[in-house]
KEKE-3310 file (N, C-alpha, C; in steps of 0.2 Angstrom, whole numbers, plus 5000, padded with zeros to 4 digits):
npx = (5139:5145:5151:5158:5165:5169:5172:5181:5182:5195:5211:5218:5232:5237:5247:5238:5222:5206:5195:5204:5206:5213:5213:5215:5219:5233:5233:5241:5244:5253:5257:5271:5280:5287:5295:5297:5291:5285:5284:5273:5266:5260:5245:5240:5235:5234:5223:5217:5222:5217:5215:5206:5202:5197:5187:5190:5187:5199:5211:5219:5211:5215:5211:5214:5213:5209:5207:5207:5214:5213:5220:5216:5210:5204:5187:5185:5195:5202:5207:5221:5225:5239:5246:5262:5276:5286:5294:5294:5289:5289:5299:5287:5279:5270:5266:5269:5288:5295:5290:5273:5256:5245:5233:5219:5215:5207:5207:5197:5185:5181:5179:5184:5196:5201:5208:5211:5220:5227:5231:5241:5256:5268:5272:5284:5291:5282:5280:5269:5267:5257:5250:5241:5238:5235:5231:5237:5250:5255:5256:5253:5259:5269:5258:5261:5259:5261:5257:5254:5251:5241:5237:5224:5219:5210:5203:5189:5180:5168:5156:5152:5157:5148:5156:5156:5144:5150:5146:5148:5162:5171:5183:5195:5190:5185:5181:5175:5177:5173:5170:5174:5174:5185:5189:5198:5203:5215:5220:5234:5248:5261:5261:5267:5262:5257:5250:5241:5236:5231:5228:5222:5215:5214:5198:5183:5171:5153:5151:5162:5173:5189:5198:5213:5218:5231:5237:5243:5236:5232:5232:5226:5218:5218:5219:5218:5221:5214:5221:5217:5208:5204:5203:5207:5195:5194:5189:5200:5218:5224:5239:5255:5248:5252:5243:5241:5250:5242:5240:5243:5240:5251:5263:5274:5269:5261:5255:5246:5247:5236:5237:5248:5253:5266:5276:5273:5262:5244:5235:5216:5202:5199:5192:5195:5192:5182:5191:5195:5193:5196:5195:5203:5195:5199:5198:5186:5183:5174:5157:5150:5145:5156:5167:5180:5191:5196:5208:5210:5222:5231:5244)
npy = (4679:4697:4710:4722:4739:4752:4769:4776:4786:4795:4796:4813:4812:4806:4811:4820:4819:4814:4827:4837:4854:4866:4884:4898:4916:4926:4940:4954:4971:4987:5003:5011:5027:5028:5034:5036:5043:5058:5075:5080:5073:5075:5081:5068:5053:5037:5027:5015:5000:4983:4968:4953:4938:4931:4917:4907:4894:4890:4899:4908:4925:4939:4953:4971:4983:5000:5013:5029:5047:5064:5081:5088:5102:5105:5098:5090:5084:5070:5051:5038:5021:5014:4997:4991:4980:4982:4997:5011:5022:5026:5041:5046:5047:5040:5025:5010:5010:4995:4978:4977:4973:4977:4991:5002:5009:5020:5037:5041:5048:5037:5030:5017:5014:5003:4986:4973:4954:4945:4927:4918:4913:4912:4927:4936:4943:4944:4953:4970:4988:5001:5016:5029:5041:5059:5066:5077:5070:5069:5060:5047:5043:5027:5014:4998:4977:4960:4946:4930:4914:4900:4883:4873:4859:4842:4831:4819:4804:4790:4788:4773:4759:4745:4730:4721:4704:4686:4670:4656:4644:4632:4635:4648:4665:4684:4698:4710:4727:4737:4752:4768:4787:4800:4814:4831:4845:4857:4873:4880:4893:4891:4880:4867:4853:4838:4821:4808:4793:4775:4765:4748:4732:4716:4709:4704:4694:4692:4684:4680:4677:4679:4685:4688:4702:4707:4694:4678:4681:4670:4658:4665:4678:4694:4711:4722:4738:4744:4754:4755:4761:4773:4792:4807:4820:4839:4857:4864:4866:4851:4851:4842:4834:4816:4799:4786:4768:4752:4741:4728:4725:4719:4708:4718:4728:4740:4754:4761:4773:4784:4797:4809:4826:4836:4848:4864:4866:4857:4866:4869:4861:4842:4828:4811:4799:4781:4773:4758:4746:4728:4712:4698:4684:4667:4651:4638:4650:4653:4656:4674:4689:4701:4714:4726:4742:4756:4767:4784:4796:4812:4821)
npz = (4987:4994:4993:5001:5005:5017:5020:5035:5048:5048:5054:5061:5063:5053:5038:5028:5029:5023:5020:5026:5027:5027:5025:5027:5029:5041:5047:5053:5058:5059:5061:5053:5054:5040:5028:5009:5002:4997:5007:5012:5019:5032:5027:5023:5029:5034:5044:5047:5041:5034:5030:5020:5015:5001:4995:4980:4967:4963:4969:4981:4986:4990:4998:5001:5013:5016:5028:5028:5033:5031:5027:5017:5012:4999:4994:4984:4980:4977:4978:4980:4981:4986:4986:4992:4989:4994:5005:4995:4985:4968:4959:4957:4964:4959:4958:4965:4970:4964:4966:4966:4976:4974:4966:4969:4957:4948:4952:4967:4978:4990:5004:5014:5005:4993:4985:4974:4976:4967:4975:4968:4969:4979:4988:4984:4995:5010:5019:5017:5011:5013:5005:5003:4990:4982:4969:4968:4970:4981:4995:5009:5025:5026:5028:5036:5037:5037:5030:5033:5023:5023:5014:5006:5006:5000:4997:4994:4995:4989:5004:5007:4995:4987:4982:4968:4971:4969:4971:4980:4979:4971:4965:4961:4960:4952:4958:4949:4943:4948:4950:4957:4961:4965:4972:4972:4979:4978:4984:4985:4989:4984:4977:4979:4974:4977:4981:4980:4988:4993:5005:5014:5024:5029:5025:5034:5037:5041:5050:5055:5048:5038:5024:5015:5009:5004:4999:4987:4975:4970:4980:4990:4993:4986:4984:4970:4963:4950:4937:4923:4916:4921:4923:4923:4928:4925:4925:4926:4922:4920:4920:4920:4931:4937:4935:4943:4942:4938:4951:4962:4980:4992:5003:5001:4998:5002:5002:4988:4976:4969:4960:4956:4958:4950:4957:4956:4951:4950:4953:4959:4958:4956:4947:4951:4939:4939:4946:4948:4958:4962:4967:4974:4975:4985:4980:4989:4999:5015:5014:5018:5022:5018:5022:5022:5026:5017:5016:5010:5007:5005:5001)
capx = (5143:5142:5158:5159:5169:5167:5175:5182:5185:5201:5218:5221:5240:5242:5246:5233:5217:5200:5190:5208:5204:5217:5211:5216:5224:5233:5235:5241:5247:5257:5260:5278:5282:5293:5293:5301:5286:5284:5286:5267:5264:5253:5240:5235:5237:5232:5220:5218:5223:5213:5215:5200:5200:5191:5189:5189:5190:5208:5215:5217:5210:5215:5205:5216:5206:5213:5203:5212:5210:5216:5219:5214:5204:5197:5184:5183:5200:5201:5214:5221:5230:5243:5249:5267:5279:5294:5291:5294:5283:5292:5301:5286:5273:5263:5268:5274:5297:5296:5284:5267:5251:5238:5232:5213:5213:5206:5208:5192:5183:5179:5185:5191:5198:5202:5212:5211:5228:5226:5240:5242:5260:5269:5274:5292:5293:5275:5278:5266:5265:5251:5250:5236:5241:5231:5231:5244:5255:5256:5257:5253:5266:5267:5257:5264:5258:5261:5253:5253:5249:5243:5235:5218:5220:5205:5199:5184:5178:5160:5158:5152:5154:5147:5159:5150:5147:5151:5142:5152:5165:5180:5189:5198:5188:5189:5174:5179:5170:5168:5173:5173:5177:5189:5188:5203:5203:5221:5221:5239:5249:5269:5262:5271:5261:5252:5250:5234:5237:5228:5229:5216:5218:5211:5192:5181:5165:5150:5152:5169:5179:5194:5203:5216:5219:5236:5242:5245:5232:5230:5229:5225:5214:5221:5215:5221:5218:5217:5219:5219:5203:5205:5204:5205:5193:5192:5188:5205:5224:5230:5245:5258:5246:5248:5239:5247:5248:5239:5245:5241:5243:5255:5268:5280:5267:5254:5251:5248:5247:5231:5239:5253:5255:5269:5279:5270:5255:5238:5231:5212:5197:5200:5191:5199:5186:5184:5196:5190:5195:5196:5196:5204:5194:5202:5193:5183:5182:5170:5154:5146:5145:5163:5171:5185:5190:5200:5210:5213:5227:5233:5251)
capy = (4681:4702:4713:4731:4744:4756:4772:4775:4790:4795:4797:4818:4811:4804:4816:4827:4815:4819:4833:4841:4861:4872:4888:4904:4918:4929:4947:4960:4979:4992:5008:5013:5031:5029:5033:5040:5049:5066:5075:5081:5065:5075:5080:5063:5045:5029:5026:5008:4993:4976:4962:4949:4931:4929:4910:4904:4887:4889:4901:4915:4931:4945:4960:4975:4991:5006:5018:5037:5053:5068:5088:5094:5109:5103:5093:5089:5082:5062:5048:5031:5016:5008:4993:4987:4975:4987:5003:5014:5022:5028:5047:5055:5043:5038:5017:5007:5007:4987:4975:4978:4968:4980:4997:5003:5010:5027:5040:5041:5049:5033:5030:5017:5012:4994:4983:4965:4954:4935:4924:4911:4910:4916:4933:4938:4945:4945:4961:4975:4994:5003:5021:5035:5047:5061:5066:5079:5066:5072:5054:5047:5038:5019:5008:4992:4975:4957:4940:4922:4910:4892:4880:4870:4852:4841:4824:4816:4799:4786:4783:4766:4756:4737:4727:4715:4698:4682:4663:4651:4641:4628:4640:4656:4671:4689:4702:4719:4733:4740:4759:4774:4792:4804:4819:4832:4853:4859:4877:4883:4897:4891:4875:4862:4848:4832:4814:4805:4787:4771:4758:4744:4732:4711:4706:4701:4692:4695:4677:4680:4674:4682:4685:4691:4710:4708:4688:4679:4680:4664:4653:4667:4685:4698:4719:4725:4743:4744:4761:4755:4766:4779:4796:4817:4827:4845:4865:4869:4864:4846:4849:4839:4827:4809:4796:4781:4763:4747:4739:4724:4725:4711:4709:4722:4734:4742:4760:4763:4778:4786:4803:4812:4831:4839:4856:4870:4861:4854:4869:4866:4854:4837:4823:4805:4794:4775:4770:4749:4739:4722:4707:4692:4677:4661:4643:4637:4654:4654:4660:4678:4696:4704:4722:4731:4747:4759:4775:4787:4803:4816:4825)
capz = (4990:4994:4997:5003:5009:5021:5023:5039:5052:5048:5060:5058:5065:5045:5034:5027:5026:5017:5023:5026:5023:5029:5020:5030:5031:5048:5046:5058:5056:5061:5056:5052:5051:5037:5020:5003:4997:4997:5014:5012:5022:5036:5025:5021:5035:5035:5051:5046:5034:5035:5022:5019:5009:4995:4990:4975:4964:4962:4971:4985:4982:4997:4996:5005:5013:5019:5031:5029:5035:5026:5029:5012:5011:4997:4997:4976:4979:4975:4980:4975:4987:4982:4990:4986:4992:4998:5008:4993:4980:4961:4961:4954:4968:4954:4957:4970:4967:4964:4964:4969:4975:4970:4968:4968:4950:4945:4957:4969:4985:4991:5011:5015:4998:4993:4979:4974:4974:4967:4976:4963:4969:4987:4988:4987:5003:5012:5022:5014:5012:5009:5003:5000:4987:4978:4961:4965:4971:4989:4999:5017:5026:5024:5036:5036:5039:5037:5027:5033:5020:5022:5009:5006:5002:5001:4996:4997:4990:4992:5010:5005:4988:4985:4977:4964:4975:4969:4972:4983:4970:4973:4961:4963:4955:4954:4959:4944:4938:4955:4950:4962:4958:4970:4970:4975:4979:4980:4983:4987:4985:4982:4974:4981:4972:4980:4978:4983:4989:4995:5008:5016:5027:5028:5024:5038:5037:5049:5052:5058:5044:5035:5019:5014:5005:5000:4999:4981:4971:4967:4982:4994:4994:4985:4979:4965:4961:4941:4936:4917:4912:4923:4919:4926:4923:4928:4921:4929:4919:4923:4916:4927:4935:4932:4938:4946:4938:4941:4957:4968:4987:4992:5009:5001:4996:5006:5002:4981:4972:4964:4956:4959:4954:4950:4961:4952:4946:4953:4958:4954:4957:4950:4949:4945:4938:4937:4951:4948:4963:4961:4976:4969:4981:4982:4981:4995:5001:5016:5014:5024:5019:5018:5023:5025:5027:5013:5018:5007:5011:5000:5005)
cpx = (5144:5148:5157:5165:5165:5171:5176:5183:5192:5207:5219:5228:5242:5241:5242:5226:5213:5197:5196:5206:5206:5217:5212:5220:5225:5234:5236:5245:5249:5259:5264:5279:5289:5293:5299:5298:5289:5283:5280:5262:5258:5245:5236:5238:5232:5227:5220:5219:5221:5214:5208:5201:5195:5192:5187:5191:5196:5213:5212:5214:5210:5214:5210:5212:5209:5208:5210:5209:5215:5215:5217:5208:5200:5194:5183:5189:5200:5208:5215:5224:5233:5248:5254:5270:5286:5290:5292:5290:5288:5293:5295:5279:5266:5263:5272:5284:5298:5289:5278:5261:5246:5237:5223:5210:5212:5204:5198:5193:5180:5184:5179:5191:5201:5205:5210:5217:5224:5232:5238:5248:5261:5272:5281:5293:5283:5273:5274:5266:5259:5252:5245:5238:5235:5232:5238:5249:5257:5251:5255:5259:5263:5265:5258:5261:5261:5257:5257:5250:5249:5237:5229:5220:5213:5205:5193:5183:5170:5162:5156:5152:5152:5151:5154:5152:5149:5147:5148:5156:5171:5184:5190:5193:5188:5182:5178:5174:5168:5173:5170:5175:5181:5190:5192:5204:5211:5218:5228:5244:5255:5269:5264:5271:5259:5253:5244:5234:5232:5230:5221:5219:5214:5203:5190:5172:5160:5149:5159:5174:5183:5195:5207:5216:5225:5241:5243:5242:5230:5228:5225:5222:5219:5217:5221:5217:5221:5215:5220:5213:5202:5204:5205:5201:5191:5194:5194:5211:5225:5236:5252:5256:5247:5244:5242:5244:5245:5242:5243:5243:5247:5257:5271:5274:5260:5251:5253:5244:5243:5233:5243:5252:5260:5271:5277:5264:5250:5235:5223:5207:5197:5198:5192:5194:5187:5191:5193:5196:5191:5201:5197:5201:5195:5196:5194:5182:5175:5163:5151:5147:5152:5163:5175:5186:5197:5201:5212:5218:5228:5239:5253)
cpy = (4689:4707:4719:4731:4748:4760:4775:4781:4790:4798:4805:4819:4810:4808:4819:4822:4817:4820:4838:4849:4865:4879:4894:4908:4924:4933:4951:4964:4981:4997:5011:5021:5033:5029:5037:5044:5056:5068:5078:5077:5069:5077:5075:5058:5040:5027:5017:5003:4984:4972:4958:4944:4930:4921:4908:4896:4884:4892:4905:4922:4934:4951:4967:4981:4995:5011:5024:5041:5060:5076:5092:5099:5107:5097:5089:5085:5073:5057:5040:5026:5011:5003:4990:4982:4977:4995:5012:5016:5026:5037:5051:5051:5042:5028:5016:5006:4999:4985:4977:4972:4972:4987:5000:5005:5016:5029:5040:5043:5044:5031:5024:5015:5004:4990:4975:4961:4948:4932:4919:4909:4913:4920:4933:4940:4948:4951:4965:4980:4997:5010:5024:5040:5051:5064:5073:5078:5067:5062:5053:5044:5029:5018:5001:4986:4966:4950:4934:4919:4904:4889:4876:4865:4847:4835:4820:4810:4794:4785:4777:4765:4746:4736:4720:4707:4692:4675:4659:4647:4637:4631:4646:4661:4678:4691:4711:4722:4734:4746:4763:4781:4794:4810:4825:4839:4853:4868:4878:4891:4897:4884:4870:4853:4844:4827:4810:4796:4783:4767:4754:4740:4724:4711:4702:4699:4696:4688:4674:4677:4679:4679:4688:4697:4707:4698:4686:4679:4673:4656:4658:4675:4689:4704:4722:4734:4745:4753:4763:4760:4771:4786:4804:4821:4833:4852:4868:4865:4857:4844:4849:4834:4820:4804:4788:4773:4756:4745:4733:4724:4719:4714:4716:4730:4735:4749:4761:4770:4779:4790:4806:4821:4836:4844:4859:4870:4859:4858:4870:4860:4848:4831:4815:4799:4788:4771:4759:4746:4732:4718:4699:4686:4668:4656:4641:4643:4655:4659:4666:4683:4701:4711:4722:4740:4752:4767:4777:4793:4806:4820:4827)
cpz = (4991:4997:4999:5007:5014:5023:5032:5044:5052:5051:5059:5061:5057:5040:5035:5025:5025:5022:5026:5025:5030:5028:5024:5029:5037:5044:5054:5055:5059:5057:5058:5050:5047:5030:5015:4999:5001:5003:5017:5018:5026:5035:5024:5027:5034:5043:5051:5041:5039:5028:5026:5015:5006:4993:4985:4973:4965:4965:4978:4984:4991:4995:5004:5006:5019:5019:5031:5030:5032:5028:5024:5013:5006:4997:4989:4977:4981:4977:4979:4983:4984:4987:4987:4991:4994:5001:5004:4988:4975:4965:4958:4960:4963:4954:4965:4965:4966:4963:4970:4970:4974:4971:4967:4961:4950:4952:4962:4977:4988:4997:5014:5006:4998:4987:4982:4973:4974:4968:4976:4966:4974:4983:4989:4995:5007:5018:5015:5015:5009:5008:5001:4996:4984:4973:4960:4967:4979:4992:5007:5017:5024:5031:5033:5040:5037:5033:5030:5027:5021:5016:5011:5003:5004:4996:5000:4990:4994:5000:5010:4998:4992:4980:4974:4969:4970:4975:4975:4978:4974:4968:4963:4958:4957:4953:4954:4944:4945:4955:4954:4958:4965:4968:4975:4975:4978:4979:4988:4983:4981:4977:4976:4976:4977:4976:4983:4982:4993:5000:5012:5022:5025:5027:5029:5038:5041:5052:5055:5054:5038:5029:5017:5008:4999:5001:4989:4973:4967:4974:4991:4991:4992:4983:4976:4965:4954:4940:4928:4915:4915:4920:4923:4924:4927:4921:4923:4923:4923:4922:4921:4932:4932:4938:4938:4941:4941:4946:4962:4975:4987:5001:5009:4998:4998:5006:4992:4979:4966:4959:4961:4955:4957:4954:4953:4949:4952:4958:4956:4958:4952:4952:4945:4946:4936:4938:4950:4956:4963:4966:4972:4975:4980:4984:4986:4999:5008:5015:5017:5018:5022:5019:5025:5025:5022:5018:5012:5011:5006:5006:5000)
residu = (MET:LYS:ILE:LYS:TYR:ILE:GLN:PRO:LEU:THR:ASN:PRO:LEU:VAL:SER:LYS:ILE:ILE:GLY:LEU:ASN:LEU:LEU:PHE:LEU:PHE:PHE:PHE:ALA:SER:ASN:ILE:ALA:ASP:THR:ASP:ALA:LYS:LYS:GLU:VAL:ALA:LEU:ILE:SER:ILE:ILE:SER:GLY:THR:THR:GLU:VAL:ILE:GLU:THR:GLU:THR:THR:GLN:GLU:ILE:ARG:PHE:ILE:ALA:GLU:TYR:GLU:THR:GLY:MET:SER:GLU:PRO:ALA:ASP:THR:TYR:LYS:LEU:PHE:VAL:CYS:GLN:ASN:LYS:ARG:LEU:ASN:LYS:ASP:ASN:GLN:ASP:CYS:ALA:GLY:LEU:SER:PHE:CYS:ASN:SER:GLY:ASP:PHE:SER:SER:LYS:ASN:PRO:LEU:SER:CYS:LEU:TYR:THR:ALA:GLN:GLU:GLN:ALA:THR:ASN:ASN:GLN:PHE:TYR:MET:PHE:VAL:CYS:ASN:GLN:SER:ALA:GLU:CYS:SER:SER:ASP:PHE:SER:GLY:TYR:LEU:THR:TYR:LYS:ASN:THR:LEU:GLU:ILE:SER:ALA:PRO:SER:GLU:ILE:ASN:LEU:LYS:GLY:ALA:THR:PHE:SER:PHE:GLU:GLY:GLN:THR:SER:THR:GLY:ASN:TYR:LEU:ASP:ILE:GLU:VAL:THR:SER:ILE:THR:ASN:ASN:ARG:PRO:GLY:TRP:SER:VAL:ASP:VAL:MET:THR:GLN:GLY:TRP:GLU:SER:ASP:LYS:GLY:ALA:TYR:MET:ASP:TYR:ASP:GLY:ASP:GLY:THR:SER:SER:GLY:GLN:MET:THR:VAL:ASN:MET:ASP:LYS:ALA:THR:ILE:GLU:SER:SER:ASP:SER:VAL:GLN:GLY:ILE:THR:LEU:GLY:GLU:THR:THR:PRO:PHE:SER:SER:SER:ILE:GLN:ASN:ILE:ASN:ILE:ALA:THR:ALA:GLN:LYS:LYS:GLY:GLY:ASN:GLY:THR:PHE:VAL:ILE:LYS:GLU:VAL:ASN:LEU:GLU:GLN:PHE:ILE:PRO:GLY:ASN:GLN:GLU:GLU:GLY:LEU:TYR:SER:THR:ILE:LEU:ILE:PHE:THR:ILE:SER)
# end
């Protein structure tokens, strides 16, 4: 007897399902003519401020870009971009007064100017303020905008796996050694943690026969998610991630945990290896090619 399962098209309303990809960043900006910088503001002004998202395996990187114009007569004068989390520069106009998203580094004659912010954690304030200053510490008015973050949470598993078959028997027997790998990708700003779970349903054969997945494992069919040999592999830190325990489905257990990442952990791409699916086949089970559906969710 050959047993297989087929990964279904999942319902988009069930938690965050396999293939869920919600990484994007929405941005809008408005120019607010209010600053505590020096008063020579008419000499430099920001005419547009934009952002772009650069995706990496574990983080969102945000590039701030400021196009500016200047009334300076010295063509050799150079400029620097500051992107702050509040609307003030320090008293010398050399840095943000408080938290900074980023600055463009050395003074430069480039226009536009840009700098890169690695969004490993949610910013304290999602509003940002751009300033362009020259080497004489003369600065523009602030150019203000807002960032809104959303997350990427993905899970993938084989679309089909053939469980080891068995010949007809009057005695109960177990199909085991049916290993599969599950890949999880999480890119979040506030790292809320995640949980990977699996559920299934009864088996049906090509001849219309049925076999339980949540029976007693003695006189009726029962599937077990065996995690005894399971491991996690990743180039990222796996600190704060725990694997689930070996658990059989039953009338009271319809959802089994595969792995859980605690809050403030779990950013990266992880492969959960050698999850073993075991199916007890009761004695005198009718012959046939049986199939069922596994549904993996991440939330």
